[in-house]
MDAnalysis code that builds the backbone (N, CA, C; Angstrom):
import MDAnalysis as mda
import numpy as np

u = mda.Universe.empty(645, n_residues=215, atom_resindex=np.repeat(np.arange(215), 3), trajectory=True)
u.add_TopologyAttr("name", ["N", "CA", "C"] * 215)
u.add_TopologyAttr("resid", np.arange(1, 216))
u.add_TopologyAttr("resname", ["UNK", "UNK", "UNK", "UNK", "UNK", "UNK", "UNK", "UNK", "UNK", "UNK", "UNK", "UNK", "UNK", "UNK", "UNK", "UNK", "UNK", "UNK", "UNK", "UNK", "UNK", "UNK", "UNK", "UNK", "UNK", "UNK", "UNK", "UNK", "UNK", "UNK", "UNK", "UNK", "UNK", "UNK", "UNK", "UNK", "UNK", "UNK", "UNK", "UNK", "UNK", "UNK", "UNK", "UNK", "UNK", "UNK", "UNK", "UNK", "UNK", "UNK", "UNK", "UNK", "UNK", "UNK", "UNK", "UNK", "UNK", "UNK", "UNK", "UNK", "UNK", "UNK", "UNK", "UNK", "UNK", "UNK", "UNK", "UNK", "UNK", "UNK", "UNK", "UNK", "UNK", "UNK", "UNK", "UNK", "UNK", "UNK", "UNK", "UNK", "UNK", "UNK", "UNK", "UNK", "UNK", "UNK", "UNK", "UNK", "UNK", "UNK", "UNK", "UNK", "UNK", "UNK", "UNK", "UNK", "UNK", "UNK", "UNK", "UNK", "UNK", "UNK", "UNK", "UNK", "UNK", "UNK", "UNK", "UNK", "UNK", "UNK", "UNK", "UNK", "UNK", "UNK", "UNK", "UNK", "UNK", "UNK", "UNK", "UNK", "UNK", "UNK", "UNK", "UNK", "UNK", "UNK", "UNK", "UNK", "UNK", "UNK", "UNK", "UNK", "UNK", "UNK", "UNK", "UNK", "UNK", "UNK", "UNK", "UNK", "UNK", "UNK", "UNK", "UNK", "UNK", "UNK", "UNK", "UNK", "UNK", "UNK", "UNK", "UNK", "UNK", "UNK", "UNK", "UNK", "UNK", "UNK", "UNK", "UNK", "UNK", "UNK", "UNK", "UNK", "UNK", "UNK", "UNK", "UNK", "UNK", "UNK", "UNK", "UNK", "UNK", "UNK", "UNK", "UNK", "UNK", "UNK", "UNK", "UNK", "UNK", "UNK", "UNK", "UNK", "UNK", "UNK", "UNK", "UNK", "UNK", "UNK", "UNK", "UNK", "UNK", "UNK", "UNK", "UNK", "UNK", "UNK", "UNK", "UNK", "UNK", "UNK", "UNK", "UNK", "UNK", "UNK", "UNK", "UNK", "UNK", "UNK", "UNK", "UNK", "UNK", "UNK", "UNK"])
u.atoms.positions = np.array([
    [-23.521, -13.588, 6.855],
    [-23.194, -12.227, 6.499],
    [-22.033, -12.158, 5.487],
    [-22.173, -11.393, 4.440],
    [-21.168, -11.265, 3.457],
    [-20.008, -10.442, 3.805],
    [-18.883, -11.092, 3.303],
    [-17.678, -10.212, 3.710],
    [-17.494, -9.112, 2.606],
    [-17.381, -7.911, 3.120],
    [-17.399, -6.605, 2.428],
    [-15.893, -6.427, 1.884],
    [-15.705, -6.539, 0.518],
    [-14.596, -6.029, 0.044],
    [-14.139, -4.711, -0.705],
    [-13.149, -3.936, -0.525],
    [-12.766, -2.871, -1.464],
    [-11.513, -3.311, -2.247],
    [-11.667, -2.962, -3.523],
    [-10.724, -3.342, -4.475],
    [-9.932, -1.913, -4.607],
    [-8.438, -1.985, -4.629],
    [-7.707, -0.852, -4.814],
    [-6.643, -1.099, -5.915],
    [-6.686, -0.601, -6.954],
    [-5.686, -0.624, -7.957],
    [-5.928, 0.356, -9.040],
    [-4.772, 0.788, -9.687],
    [-4.782, 2.242, -10.579],
    [-5.265, 1.595, -12.027],
    [-5.405, 0.238, -12.244],
    [-5.735, -0.127, -13.582],
    [-7.259, -0.565, -13.591],
    [-8.278, 0.033, -14.272],
    [-9.537, -0.369, -13.937],
    [-9.793, -1.812, -14.531],
    [-8.920, -2.175, -15.598],
    [-9.316, -3.510, -16.125],
    [-8.879, -4.630, -15.008],
    [-7.959, -4.330, -13.948],
    [-7.598, -5.214, -13.208],
    [-8.794, -5.344, -12.130],
    [-9.378, -4.034, -11.742],
    [-10.418, -4.032, -10.774],
    [-11.466, -4.776, -11.450],
    [-11.812, -4.512, -12.626],
    [-13.039, -5.159, -13.163],
    [-12.858, -6.674, -13.153],
    [-11.704, -7.135, -13.370],
    [-11.388, -8.764, -13.490],
    [-11.527, -9.306, -11.983],
    [-11.078, -8.549, -11.154],
    [-11.213, -8.857, -9.629],
    [-12.593, -9.001, -9.213],
    [-13.593, -7.888, -9.671],
    [-14.749, -7.905, -9.296],
    [-15.498, -8.863, -9.960],
    [-15.303, -9.298, -11.178],
    [-16.128, -10.391, -11.891],
    [-15.736, -11.590, -11.128],
    [-14.494, -11.735, -10.740],
    [-14.016, -13.090, -10.166],
    [-14.812, -13.316, -8.688],
    [-14.751, -12.200, -8.026],
    [-15.082, -12.262, -6.612],
    [-16.724, -12.542, -6.565],
    [-17.449, -11.850, -7.534],
    [-18.976, -11.817, -7.486],
    [-19.459, -13.106, -7.809],
    [-18.713, -13.979, -8.194],
    [-19.022, -15.541, -8.461],
    [-19.152, -16.252, -7.120],
    [-18.311, -15.799, -6.153],
    [-18.295, -16.510, -4.619],
    [-19.325, -16.086, -3.837],
    [-20.094, -16.873, -3.404],
    [-21.053, -16.625, -2.345],
    [-20.581, -16.154, -1.010],
    [-21.066, -15.037, -0.442],
    [-20.507, -14.711, 0.731],
    [-19.556, -13.480, 0.670],
    [-19.382, -13.058, -0.637],
    [-18.312, -11.918, -0.879],
    [-19.002, -10.870, -1.459],
    [-18.909, -9.691, -1.009],
    [-19.394, -8.727, -1.692],
    [-18.621, -7.614, -1.806],
    [-18.298, -7.104, -3.193],
    [-17.418, -6.068, -3.603],
    [-18.028, -4.679, -3.448],
    [-17.856, -3.966, -2.201],
    [-18.590, -2.715, -1.984],
    [-17.916, -1.493, -2.582],
    [-16.995, -1.444, -3.128],
    [-16.181, -0.246, -3.542],
    [-15.109, -0.591, -4.389],
    [-14.533, 0.531, -5.174],
    [-13.095, 0.409, -5.811],
    [-12.523, 1.837, -5.600],
    [-11.256, 1.617, -5.551],
    [-10.300, 2.809, -5.642],
    [-9.161, 2.738, -6.436],
    [-8.879, 3.921, -7.025],
    [-7.759, 3.734, -8.225],
    [-6.338, 4.312, -7.363],
    [-6.460, 4.635, -6.353],
    [-5.117, 4.993, -5.493],
    [-5.322, 4.973, -3.945],
    [-4.163, 5.088, -3.378],
    [-4.232, 4.905, -2.135],
    [-4.964, 5.910, -1.091],
    [-5.038, 7.024, -1.678],
    [-5.579, 8.220, -0.855],
    [-7.107, 7.865, -0.972],
    [-7.675, 7.564, -2.118],
    [-9.031, 7.146, -2.284],
    [-9.385, 6.041, -1.410],
    [-8.646, 4.994, -1.198],
    [-8.858, 3.928, -0.571],
    [-9.100, 4.256, 1.015],
    [-8.126, 5.086, 1.362],
    [-8.111, 5.621, 2.862],
    [-9.472, 6.241, 3.055],
    [-10.151, 7.072, 2.273],
    [-11.122, 8.008, 2.219],
    [-12.432, 6.770, 2.381],
    [-12.561, 5.786, 1.266],
    [-13.717, 4.962, 1.213],
    [-13.670, 3.931, 2.362],
    [-12.361, 3.755, 3.030],
    [-12.235, 2.832, 4.115],
    [-13.175, 3.432, 5.371],
    [-13.017, 4.895, 5.398],
    [-13.751, 5.347, 6.553],
    [-15.344, 5.583, 6.290],
    [-15.723, 5.519, 4.893],
    [-17.105, 5.719, 4.522],
    [-17.822, 4.287, 4.522],
    [-16.969, 3.314, 3.947],
    [-17.740, 2.030, 3.741],
    [-17.294, 1.072, 4.711],
    [-16.278, 1.204, 5.537],
    [-16.053, 0.268, 6.522],
    [-15.863, -1.389, 5.971],
    [-15.076, -1.493, 5.057],
    [-14.982, -2.911, 4.632],
    [-14.366, -3.795, 5.463],
    [-14.606, -5.088, 5.366],
    [-14.006, -6.146, 6.052],
    [-12.665, -6.540, 5.711],
    [-12.309, -6.426, 4.166],
    [-11.186, -6.839, 3.600],
    [-10.861, -5.753, 2.414],
    [-9.496, -5.151, 2.552],
    [-9.040, -4.306, 1.159],
    [-8.006, -5.149, 0.386],
    [-8.291, -5.118, -0.914],
    [-7.388, -5.885, -1.638],
    [-6.509, -4.619, -2.455],
    [-5.323, -4.722, -1.979],
    [-4.557, -3.373, -2.099],
    [-3.330, -3.651, -3.145],
    [-3.197, -2.882, -4.212],
    [-2.069, -2.776, -5.102],
    [-1.057, -2.100, -4.409],
    [0.360, -2.143, -4.760],
    [1.509, -1.518, -4.121],
    [1.922, -0.342, -4.877],
    [2.252, -0.568, -5.990],
    [2.548, 0.668, -6.800],
    [1.664, 1.675, -7.477],
    [1.110, 2.666, -6.803],
    [0.114, 3.543, -7.091],
    [0.587, 4.815, -6.983],
    [0.151, 5.987, -7.788],
    [0.598, 7.168, -7.766],
    [-0.309, 7.846, -6.646],
    [-0.057, 9.029, -6.232],
    [-0.598, 9.866, -5.221],
    [-0.324, 9.365, -3.574],
    [-0.615, 8.150, -3.374],
    [-0.341, 7.484, -2.153],
    [-0.093, 5.935, -2.146],
    [0.990, 5.380, -2.103],
    [1.292, 3.934, -2.351],
    [0.592, 3.082, -1.506],
    [0.638, 1.862, -1.959],
    [-0.250, 0.763, -1.088],
    [0.447, 0.648, 0.225],
    [1.647, 0.715, 0.496],
    [2.320, 0.701, 1.678],
    [1.777, 1.689, 2.730],
    [1.863, 2.879, 2.171],
    [1.418, 4.159, 3.239],
    [-0.010, 3.983, 3.441],
    [-0.760, 3.528, 2.239],
    [-2.214, 3.823, 2.438],
    [-2.586, 2.664, 3.518],
    [-1.912, 1.662, 3.412],
    [-2.053, 0.220, 4.452],
    [-1.923, 0.975, 5.831],
    [-0.717, 1.541, 5.989],
    [-0.567, 2.124, 7.391],
    [-1.637, 3.159, 7.993],
    [-2.166, 3.798, 7.136],
    [-3.221, 4.845, 7.265],
    [-4.579, 4.036, 7.566],
    [-4.867, 3.281, 6.778],
    [-6.069, 2.450, 6.981],
    [-6.205, 1.940, 8.214],
    [-5.159, 1.258, 8.653],
    [-5.138, 0.442, 9.873],
    [-4.944, 1.357, 11.026],
    [-4.325, 2.281, 10.904],
    [-4.267, 3.425, 12.258],
    [-5.497, 3.893, 12.403],
    [-6.649, 3.913, 11.388],
    [-7.817, 4.435, 11.638],
    [-8.861, 3.421, 11.976],
    [-8.656, 2.174, 11.278],
    [-9.466, 1.120, 11.592],
    [-8.819, -0.283, 11.571],
    [-8.203, -0.497, 12.673],
    [-7.466, -1.611, 12.786],
    [-8.079, -2.906, 12.663],
    [-9.329, -3.164, 12.629],
    [-10.265, -4.163, 12.597],
    [-10.104, -4.689, 10.958],
    [-9.808, -3.619, 10.187],
    [-9.819, -4.295, 8.519],
    [-8.683, -5.001, 8.240],
    [-8.815, -5.913, 7.275],
    [-7.858, -6.887, 6.876],
    [-7.371, -6.315, 5.439],
    [-6.173, -6.335, 5.297],
    [-5.674, -5.688, 4.058],
    [-4.934, -7.076, 3.451],
    [-5.028, -7.045, 2.056],
    [-4.268, -8.328, 1.414],
    [-3.543, -7.406, 0.452],
    [-2.271, -7.654, 0.176],
    [-1.530, -6.907, -0.935],
    [-1.518, -7.908, -2.119],
    [-1.996, -7.241, -3.238],
    [-2.085, -7.963, -4.416],
    [-0.953, -7.266, -5.416],
    [0.143, -7.839, -5.600],
    [1.192, -7.037, -6.210],
    [1.885, -7.950, -7.447],
    [2.522, -7.124, -8.308],
    [3.447, -7.648, -9.218],
    [4.881, -8.008, -8.700],
    [5.086, -7.546, -7.662],
    [6.249, -7.533, -6.988],
    [6.791, -8.681, -5.974],
    [7.614, -9.554, -6.323],
    [8.031, -10.640, -5.302],
    [9.164, -10.244, -4.612],
    [9.856, -9.162, -4.921],
    [11.109, -8.737, -4.181],
    [10.625, -8.604, -2.729],
    [11.603, -9.012, -1.596],
    [11.428, -9.203, -0.304],
    [11.259, -7.827, 0.193],
    [11.695, -6.722, -0.174],
    [11.447, -5.434, 0.250],
    [9.979, -5.137, 0.304],
    [9.384, -5.411, -0.662],
    [8.030, -4.878, -0.863],
    [7.103, -6.146, 0.084],
    [7.326, -7.436, 0.075],
    [6.637, -8.165, 0.831],
    [6.906, -7.743, 2.465],
    [8.170, -7.435, 2.950],
    [8.489, -7.080, 4.211],
    [7.839, -5.904, 4.644],
    [7.904, -4.947, 3.683],
    [7.353, -3.371, 3.849],
    [5.708, -3.665, 4.254],
    [4.957, -4.404, 3.136],
    [3.762, -4.606, 3.311],
    [3.223, -5.161, 4.841],
    [3.994, -6.395, 4.943],
    [3.595, -7.051, 6.155],
    [3.906, -6.024, 7.554],
    [5.007, -5.250, 7.395],
    [5.360, -4.526, 8.568],
    [4.209, -3.449, 8.542],
    [3.662, -2.938, 7.508],
    [2.802, -1.978, 7.533],
    [1.428, -2.550, 8.319],
    [1.262, -3.859, 8.306],
    [0.133, -4.358, 8.957],
    [-0.710, -5.258, 8.062],
    [-0.476, -5.574, 6.895],
    [-1.095, -6.369, 5.924],
    [-1.215, -7.804, 6.492],
    [-2.288, -8.335, 6.182],
    [-2.801, -9.804, 6.774],
    [-2.489, -10.736, 5.521],
    [-2.144, -10.327, 4.279],
    [-1.872, -11.180, 3.230],
    [-1.052, -10.527, 2.135],
    [-0.451, -11.586, 1.363],
    [0.211, -10.993, 0.252],
    [0.248, -11.855, -0.975],
    [-0.333, -11.748, -2.009],
    [-0.421, -12.294, -3.285],
    [0.275, -11.780, -4.446],
    [0.672, -12.504, -5.403],
    [1.313, -12.176, -6.606],
    [0.278, -11.860, -7.575],
    [0.248, -10.939, -8.627],
    [-0.943, -10.865, -9.522],
    [-0.877, -12.054, -10.620],
    [0.018, -12.920, -10.515],
    [0.008, -14.007, -11.691],
    [-0.437, -15.134, -10.862],
    [-0.910, -14.982, -9.686],
    [-1.542, -16.098, -9.213],
    [-2.767, -16.526, -9.679],
    [-3.325, -17.877, -9.384],
    [-4.699, -18.238, -9.818],
    [-5.670, -17.307, -9.090],
    [-6.588, -16.848, -9.781],
    [-7.505, -15.862, -9.080],
    [-8.355, -16.620, -8.033],
    [-8.667, -17.810, -8.248],
    [-9.351, -18.635, -6.993],
    [-8.520, -18.386, -5.867],
    [-7.250, -18.302, -5.777],
    [-6.344, -17.983, -4.632],
    [-6.806, -16.910, -3.804],
    [-7.010, -15.645, -4.522],
    [-7.734, -14.484, -3.700],
    [-8.765, -14.807, -2.942],
    [-9.766, -15.694, -3.533],
    [-10.848, -15.803, -2.608],
    [-10.608, -16.725, -1.240],
    [-9.650, -17.482, -1.437],
    [-9.156, -18.359, -0.271],
    [-8.357, -17.249, 0.686],
    [-7.751, -16.444, 0.084],
    [-6.994, -15.649, 1.053],
    [-7.761, -14.633, 1.947],
    [-9.060, -14.155, 1.165],
    [-9.960, -13.444, 1.772],
    [-10.458, -14.154, 2.765],
    [-10.914, -15.563, 2.727],
    [-11.565, -16.222, 3.695],
    [-10.477, -16.495, 4.987],
    [-9.143, -16.646, 4.544],
    [-8.324, -17.066, 5.523],
    [-8.086, -15.817, 6.360],
    [-7.910, -14.517, 5.849],
    [-7.503, -13.255, 6.965],
    [-8.491, -12.973, 7.395],
    [-9.991, -13.104, 7.242],
    [-10.971, -13.050, 7.830],
    [-11.110, -13.922, 9.034],
    [-10.485, -15.061, 8.915],
    [-10.390, -15.864, 10.208],
    [-9.013, -15.442, 11.213],
    [-8.671, -14.375, 10.995],
    [-7.505, -13.779, 11.865],
    [-6.245, -14.605, 11.565],
    [-6.098, -15.091, 10.321],
    [-4.897, -15.889, 10.203],
    [-3.960, -15.104, 8.973],
    [-2.889, -15.219, 8.736],
    [-2.057, -14.624, 7.648],
    [-2.058, -15.600, 6.519],
    [-2.206, -15.040, 5.255],
    [-2.140, -15.705, 3.942],
    [-0.987, -15.252, 3.072],
    [-0.060, -16.251, 2.685],
    [0.980, -15.693, 1.820],
    [1.028, -16.680, 0.634],
    [1.160, -16.162, -0.401],
    [1.125, -16.971, -1.594],
    [2.383, -18.059, -1.554],
    [2.107, -19.128, -1.794],
    [3.143, -20.271, -1.673],
    [4.364, -19.908, -2.297],
    [4.340, -19.090, -3.461],
    [5.547, -18.778, -4.292],
    [6.400, -17.882, -3.719],
    [5.996, -17.227, -2.471],
    [6.848, -16.088, -1.904],
    [7.010, -16.657, -0.553],
    [6.592, -17.637, 0.020],
    [6.380, -18.067, 1.289],
    [8.005, -18.276, 1.797],
    [8.712, -18.742, 1.118],
    [10.191, -18.667, 1.410],
    [10.808, -17.427, 1.671],
    [10.428, -16.390, 1.107],
    [10.982, -15.130, 1.390],
    [10.680, -14.758, 2.463],
    [9.366, -14.958, 3.009],
    [8.952, -14.315, 4.264],
    [9.562, -15.231, 5.470],
    [9.798, -16.489, 5.272],
    [10.402, -17.290, 6.174],
    [11.779, -16.916, 6.241],
    [12.396, -16.830, 5.325],
    [13.860, -16.182, 5.297],
    [14.198, -15.028, 6.140],
    [13.278, -13.896, 5.698],
    [13.139, -12.596, 6.532],
    [12.950, -12.846, 8.069],
    [11.982, -13.865, 8.141],
    [11.624, -13.933, 9.713],
    [12.729, -14.271, 10.505],
    [13.445, -15.240, 9.835],
    [14.713, -15.805, 10.522],
    [15.604, -14.860, 10.637],
    [15.884, -14.009, 9.815],
    [16.785, -12.905, 9.887],
    [16.404, -11.701, 10.493],
    [15.248, -11.578, 11.247],
    [14.350, -10.603, 11.847],
    [14.306, -9.348, 10.983],
    [13.924, -9.665, 9.709],
    [13.379, -8.624, 8.759],
    [14.428, -7.707, 8.499],
    [15.597, -8.000, 8.401],
    [16.667, -6.700, 8.180],
    [16.439, -6.208, 6.564],
    [16.229, -7.062, 5.761],
    [16.093, -6.693, 4.328],
    [14.624, -5.777, 4.142],
    [13.650, -5.779, 4.961],
    [12.502, -4.956, 4.904],
    [12.711, -3.352, 5.340],
    [13.996, -3.171, 5.961],
    [14.242, -2.055, 6.623],
    [15.076, -1.192, 5.479],
    [15.011, 0.103, 5.505],
    [15.594, 0.898, 4.519],
    [15.778, 2.335, 5.445],
    [16.850, 3.130, 4.712],
    [17.009, 4.385, 5.096],
    [15.635, 4.968, 5.358],
    [14.619, 4.929, 4.275],
    [13.466, 5.723, 4.408],
    [12.665, 5.191, 5.575],
    [12.749, 3.895, 5.872],
    [11.866, 3.312, 6.920],
    [12.292, 4.097, 8.402],
    [13.732, 4.168, 8.480],
    [14.086, 4.419, 9.950],
    [14.412, 5.924, 9.975],
    [14.466, 6.794, 9.086],
    [14.845, 8.075, 9.356],
    [13.419, 8.969, 8.979],
    [12.649, 8.644, 8.046],
    [11.448, 9.497, 7.755],
    [10.184, 9.135, 8.235],
    [9.235, 10.133, 8.802],
    [8.069, 9.999, 9.537],
    [7.089, 9.471, 8.403],
    [6.123, 8.853, 8.513],
    [5.105, 8.412, 7.564],
    [4.644, 9.767, 6.707],
    [4.510, 10.942, 7.457],
    [3.939, 12.100, 6.734],
    [5.257, 12.674, 5.815],
    [6.429, 12.568, 6.240],
    [7.473, 12.719, 5.122],
    [7.513, 11.937, 4.054],
    [7.136, 10.572, 4.251],
    [7.031, 9.474, 3.264],
    [6.033, 9.870, 2.285],
    [4.995, 10.336, 2.701],
    [3.982, 10.575, 2.021],
    [4.288, 12.104, 1.206],
    [4.751, 12.884, 1.621],
    [5.076, 14.190, 0.988],
    [6.345, 13.794, -0.079],
    [7.270, 12.754, 0.165],
    [8.254, 12.499, -0.866],
    [7.581, 11.837, -1.946],
    [6.587, 11.014, -1.718],
    [5.930, 10.339, -2.967],
    [5.406, 11.375, -3.732],
    [4.768, 12.346, -3.198],
    [3.840, 13.369, -4.154],
    [5.101, 14.180, -4.712],
    [6.029, 14.615, -4.151],
    [7.091, 15.556, -4.676],
    [7.676, 14.688, -5.848],
    [8.007, 13.373, -5.729],
    [8.509, 12.620, -6.868],
    [7.525, 12.457, -7.993],
    [6.364, 12.564, -7.793],
    [5.566, 12.476, -8.732],
    [5.057, 13.893, -9.445],
    [5.794, 14.995, -9.217],
    [5.764, 16.226, -9.544],
    [4.635, 17.054, -9.351],
    [4.078, 16.738, -8.309],
    [2.994, 17.640, -7.688],
    [3.445, 18.833, -6.922],
    [2.881, 19.949, -7.150],
    [3.327, 21.101, -6.859],
    [3.197, 21.239, -5.389],
    [3.954, 22.292, -4.753],
    [3.987, 22.284, -3.183],
    [2.431, 22.932, -2.729],
    [1.965, 23.727, -3.478],
    [0.669, 24.130, -3.293],
    [-0.439, 23.021, -3.270],
    [-0.188, 22.180, -4.380],
    [-1.263, 21.124, -4.487],
    [-0.933, 20.113, -3.402],
    [0.085, 19.841, -2.927],
    [0.337, 18.854, -1.848],
    [-0.243, 19.694, -0.471],
    [0.014, 20.861, -0.273],
    [-0.622, 21.263, 0.848],
    [-2.061, 21.339, 0.839],
    [-2.895, 21.463, -0.363],
    [-4.323, 21.403, -0.586],
    [-4.776, 19.747, 0.096],
    [-4.019, 18.763, -0.755],
    [-4.196, 17.402, -0.498],
    [-4.160, 16.871, 1.033],
    [-3.093, 17.538, 1.554],
    [-2.785, 17.093, 2.978],
    [-3.407, 18.088, 4.086],
    [-4.016, 19.049, 3.448],
    [-4.580, 20.050, 4.383],
    [-3.927, 20.597, 5.506],
    [-2.677, 21.150, 4.790],
    [-1.661, 21.695, 5.520],
    [-1.254, 22.956, 4.907],
    [-0.332, 24.000, 5.368],
    [0.014, 25.218, 4.747],
    [1.285, 24.814, 3.688],
    [1.324, 25.631, 2.874],
    [2.323, 25.687, 1.962],
    [3.842, 25.608, 2.671],
    [3.896, 26.430, 3.714],
    [5.035, 26.550, 4.535],
    [5.382, 25.261, 5.022],
    [4.376, 24.416, 5.549],
    [4.437, 23.091, 6.248],
    [4.773, 22.223, 5.223],
    [4.559, 22.170, 3.937],
    [5.086, 21.478, 3.104],
    [6.666, 21.599, 2.591],
    [6.949, 22.893, 2.558],
    [8.304, 23.147, 2.213],
    [9.212, 22.767, 3.439],
    [8.764, 22.876, 4.838],
    [9.396, 22.270, 5.971],
    [9.760, 20.954, 5.765],
    [8.521, 20.141, 5.452],
    [8.674, 18.731, 5.235],
    [9.917, 18.400, 4.168],
    [9.605, 19.167, 3.081],
    [10.775, 19.054, 1.924],
    [12.154, 19.200, 2.399],
    [12.286, 20.236, 3.330],
    [13.740, 20.463, 3.875],
    [14.192, 19.322, 4.812],
    [13.274, 18.728, 5.427],
    [13.579, 17.772, 6.413],
    [13.821, 16.638, 5.729],
    [13.098, 16.233, 4.558],
    [13.324, 15.047, 3.783],
    [14.839, 15.060, 3.336],
    [14.999, 16.009, 2.612],
    [16.369, 16.360, 1.901],
    [17.517, 16.335, 2.829],
    [17.297, 16.818, 4.138],
    [18.381, 16.838, 5.057],
    [18.688, 15.438, 5.597],
    [17.624, 14.538, 5.822],
    [17.571, 13.121, 6.318],
    [18.363, 12.472, 5.291],
    [17.939, 12.524, 4.034],
    [18.328, 11.603, 3.128],
    [19.795, 12.030, 2.402],
    [20.233, 13.295, 2.917],
    [21.258, 13.889, 2.262],
    [21.294, 13.863, 0.647],
    [19.966, 14.273, 0.132],
    [19.709, 14.478, -1.154],
    [18.899, 15.859, -1.375],
    [19.682, 16.703, -2.265],
    [19.068, 18.105, -2.149],
    [18.567, 18.664, -3.495],
    [18.208, 17.707, -4.380],
    [17.342, 18.281, -5.766],
    [16.226, 17.465, -5.840],
    [15.317, 17.728, -6.501],
    [14.080, 16.994, -6.778],
    [14.341, 15.890, -7.598],
    [15.196, 15.854, -8.618],
    [15.604, 14.857, -9.715],
    [16.089, 13.670, -8.903],
    [16.942, 13.862, -8.014],
    [17.574, 12.811, -7.050],
    [16.618, 12.216, -6.177],
    [15.694, 13.001, -5.570],
    [14.750, 12.581, -4.648],
    [13.794, 11.705, -5.263],
    [13.262, 11.934, -6.756],
    [12.416, 11.082, -7.681],
    [13.255, 9.750, -7.874],
    [14.224, 9.937, -8.310],
    [15.097, 8.564, -8.465],
    [15.021, 7.631, -7.224],
    [15.352, 8.423, -6.161],
    [15.541, 7.610, -4.721],
    [13.905, 7.018, -4.689],
    [12.912, 7.703, -4.811],
    [11.464, 7.467, -4.458],
    [11.172, 6.033, -5.385],
    [11.535, 6.189, -6.629],
    [11.270, 5.095, -7.528],
    [12.046, 3.929, -7.184],
    [13.415, 4.120, -6.621],
    [14.287, 2.878, -6.206],
    [13.780, 2.109, -5.213],
    [13.089, 3.029, -4.158],
    [12.410, 2.291, -3.048],
    [11.000, 1.852, -3.191],
    [10.488, 2.015, -4.425],
    [9.252, 1.300, -4.657],
    [8.031, 2.451, -3.981],
    [8.352, 3.522, -3.876],
    [7.286, 4.418, -3.109],
    [6.259, 5.121, -3.922],
    [6.543, 5.027, -5.381],
    [5.555, 5.584, -6.180],
    [5.495, 4.811, -7.382],
    [4.184, 4.911, -8.137],
    [3.632, 4.128, -9.208],
    [4.099, 4.752, -10.540],
    [4.851, 5.743, -10.671],
    [5.230, 6.361, -11.958],
    [6.505, 5.612, -12.414],
])
């Protein structure tokens, strides 16, 4: 039985390259593609893939929050982060969100096929080039993976923060999240109060610094 894979990356050329690579491997079937995290969450509900290959820095909904939502809905799905970021903040946040693997985009493409086979066997796969980071953080109980954002904001507040930072209007955010405009305004007030940041420009800088947005 083939392993069903969903590719998630905001660059079509990357998705095309990954699809071309994976289709050469017997037993792996690319069943769908998504250009952002929100679409990935939706497609996981529809397609029920075995493995999601997930970029981190995407607009609308980043890979970290998308991973949390996917695994909340379908804990049997395996998520492999495929990212340009080797910074331990990103590695730790993705693993904390439930990812089963983490690869760098400059790895050999064949490594991805190995990673897919590994996570399907209920094992963790980490690129050798960043394994030292993971071990170091494990020894230190992952303090570097935690930030003010992780400790004080709810998952929904982090989602709203990303959209605000990307310049999405309150009305559009309400529509995307299926809540009222008043609810979004309440989230914004809570975010500002918790972070002690009271204007959108500074919120945007904060979100970019924390790797929450693809802009």
